C-alpha positions in Angstrom: -106.7 -12.8 31.2 -103.7 -10.8 30.2 -100.8 -12.1 28.1 -98.1 -14.3 29.8 -94.8 -12.7 30.5 -93.2 -15.0 33.0 -93.3 -18.4 34.7 -96.8 -19.9 35.5 -96.1 -22.7 37.9 -98.9 -25.0 39.1 -99.1 -23.3 42.4 -99.7 -20.0 40.8 -102.7 -21.5 38.9 -104.1 -23.0 42.1 -103.7 -19.6 43.8 -105.6 -18.0 41.0 -108.5 -20.4 41.5 -108.5 -19.8 45.2 -108.6 -16.0 44.6 -111.7 -16.5 42.4 -113.4 -18.7 45.0 -112.7 -16.2 47.7 -114.0 -13.3 45.6 -117.2 -15.2 44.9 -117.6 -16.3 48.5 -117.5 -20.0 47.5 -116.5 -22.5 50.2 -115.9 -26.2 49.8 -116.9 -26.5 46.2 -117.4 -29.6 44.1 -114.4 -29.2 41.7 -114.1 -30.7 38.2 -110.9 -30.4 36.1 -110.1 -31.7 32.7 -106.6 -32.6 31.4 -104.1 -29.9 32.7 -107.0 -28.5 34.7 -107.3 -31.8 36.5 -103.8 -31.3 37.8 -104.8 -27.9 39.1 -108.0 -29.2 40.6 -106.2 -32.0 42.3 -103.6 -29.6 43.8 -106.5 -27.4 44.9 -108.3 -30.3 46.6 -105.1 -31.3 48.5 -104.7 -27.8 50.0 -108.2 -26.4 50.3 -111.6 -27.8 51.6 -113.4 -29.4 48.6 -116.6 -31.5 48.8 -115.8 -33.6 45.8 -113.3 -33.9 43.0 -113.7 -35.0 39.4 -110.5 -35.6 37.4 -111.4 -35.8 33.7 -108.7 -37.6 31.7 -105.7 -36.1 33.5 -102.1 -37.0 32.6 -101.6 -40.2 34.5 -97.8 -40.1 34.6 -95.2 -37.4 35.0 -94.1 -36.1 31.6 -91.0 -34.0 31.0 -91.9 -30.4 30.3 -89.5 -30.5 27.4 -92.2 -32.3 25.4 -94.0 -29.0 25.2 -91.1 -26.6 24.8 -91.9 -24.6 21.6 -88.2 -24.4 20.8 -87.8 -28.2 20.4 -91.2 -29.9 20.0 -91.5 -33.6 19.2 -93.0 -34.2 15.7 -96.3 -35.4 17.1 -96.8 -32.1 18.9 -95.4 -29.8 16.2 -98.5 -30.1 14.1 -100.7 -29.0 17.0 -98.6 -25.8 17.5 -98.6 -25.1 13.7 -102.4 -25.2 13.8 -102.6 -22.9 16.9 -100.4 -20.3 15.1 -102.6 -20.5 12.0 -105.9 -20.1 13.9 -104.7 -16.8 15.5 -104.7 -14.9 12.2 -107.5 -16.6 10.2 -111.0 -15.2 9.6 -113.8 -17.1 11.3 -114.9 -19.4 8.4 -111.4 -20.5 7.6 -110.7 -21.0 11.3 -113.6 -23.4 11.6 -112.0 -25.7 8.9 -108.4 -25.4 10.2 -109.7 -26.1 13.7 -110.6 -29.7 12.8 -106.9 -30.4 13.3 -107.3 -29.4 17.0 -109.8 -32.1 17.9 -108.2 -34.2 20.6 -106.8 -37.6 19.5 -109.3 -40.4 19.3 -112.2 -38.0 19.5 -115.3 -37.6 17.3 -115.8 -35.0 14.6 -119.6 -34.6 15.3 -119.3 -32.3 18.3 -122.3 -30.0 19.0 -121.8 -26.8 17.0 -121.8 -24.6 20.1 -119.1 -26.8 21.7 -116.9 -26.9 18.6 -117.1 -23.1 17.8 -116.4 -22.1 21.4 -113.5 -24.6 21.6 -111.8 -23.4 18.4 -112.4 -19.7 19.2 -110.7 -20.3 22.5 -107.8 -22.1 20.9 -107.3 -19.2 18.6 -106.7 -16.9 21.5 -104.4 -19.3 23.4 -101.1 -17.7 24.3 -98.4 -20.1 23.1 -95.9 -18.1 25.2 -97.1 -20.2 28.1 -94.9 -22.9 26.9 -91.9 -20.6 26.6 -91.9 -20.2 30.4 -92.0 -23.9 31.3 -88.8 -25.2 32.9 -87.7 -28.0 30.5 -86.2 -29.9 33.4 -89.4 -30.0 35.4 -92.2 -32.6 35.3 -95.5 -31.5 33.9 -99.2 -32.2 34.0 -99.6 -35.0 36.5 -101.0 -34.9 40.0 -98.4 -36.7 42.1 -99.1 -39.6 44.5 -98.3 -37.3 47.4 -100.9 -34.8 46.2 -103.5 -37.6 45.7 -102.8 -39.0 49.1 -103.5 -35.6 50.7 -107.0 -35.3 49.2 -109.6 -36.2 51.8 -112.8 -35.8 49.7 -114.3 -38.4 47.3 -112.6 -38.6 43.9 -114.0 -39.6 40.5 -111.4 -40.4 37.9 -112.6 -40.5 34.3 -110.2 -41.8 31.7 -110.5 -42.1 27.9 -108.5 -43.9 25.2 -104.8 -43.3 25.5 -103.7 -40.0 24.0 -99.9 -40.1 24.5 -97.6 -42.6 22.8 -96.7 -45.6 25.0 -99.5 -44.8 27.6 -100.9 -47.7 29.6 -104.2 -46.5 31.2 -104.6 -49.4 33.6 -101.0 -49.3 34.8 -100.8 -45.5 35.0 -104.2 -45.1 36.7 -102.9 -47.3 39.6 -100.7 -44.3 40.6 -103.9 -42.6 41.5 -105.9 -45.5 42.8 -103.2 -46.9 45.1 -102.9 -43.5 46.9 -106.4 -42.1 47.1 -108.5 -42.4 50.3 -112.0 -42.6 48.6 -112.1 -42.9 44.8 -113.8 -44.4 41.8 -112.3 -45.0 38.4 -114.4 -45.1 35.2 -112.7 -45.8 31.9 -114.5 -44.7 28.7 -113.2 -46.9 25.9 -115.4 -45.1 23.3 -114.2 -41.6 24.0 -111.2 -39.4 23.0 -109.5 -37.0 25.4 -112.3 -34.4 25.4 -114.8 -36.6 27.3 -117.4 -33.8 28.0 -117.7 -33.1 24.2 -117.2 -36.6 22.9 -119.5 -38.4 25.3 -121.6 -35.7 26.9 -124.5 -37.8 28.1 -122.2 -40.4 29.7 -120.1 -37.7 31.2 -123.2 -36.1 32.8 -124.4 -39.5 34.0 -121.1 -40.3 35.7 -120.6 -36.9 37.3 -124.2 -36.5 38.6 -124.3 -40.1 39.9 -121.0 -39.5 41.7 -122.3 -36.3 43.3 -125.6 -37.9 44.3 -124.1 -41.1 45.8 -120.7 -40.0 47.1 -121.5 -36.5 48.2 -125.2 -36.6 48.8 -126.2 -33.7 46.6 -129.1 -34.4 44.2 -129.9 -30.8 43.0 -127.5 -30.9 40.0 -129.4 -31.5 36.8 -128.0 -32.1 33.3 -129.8 -29.1 31.9 -128.0 -26.9 34.4 -124.5 -28.0 33.4 
């Protein structure tokens, strides 16, 4: 996409996804979102027909947007942004070494080469200006109970080891579980935040099982994902 020059609220991201679905002629998709993308996927499912929803390690509580404001980062986030800035100007070989600092907390170092290279190359092109347009007084990155309650399709919530300081997975997941109509929660104690990369086989097993048993679709194979 183009560079970011103004605010990018959650609804704008949902509208972008809807535009892509409309252009592709896709109706009632099975939607999977990871991290910040899980918030967008949840908001999409609350406002648009969706056959099934998979939330992959979303933020389980509302966080102040100020945590990600590039003009006043907490120390634990500052290192991530320093690495992002370095990646943007480095040659490929050096970038692959520096990129080890971008692996999500609690994750494994032995990602598949294709996953790691594409992840780091993507991070090198990330526009940090996104965070300059976040309202520091607004909450960020958590699908609210009202949104969860409005979702009428089956939901699979996958969580990993806590990434944020002070997080309580069991307590915070209750904010989703207490409000959904039809959901299942699976906690992966042996995975970091990037579940599809850290525990690919388990991720595929849980997602395909959810689709087959809750949605009734059995044509999705691991080799096709």
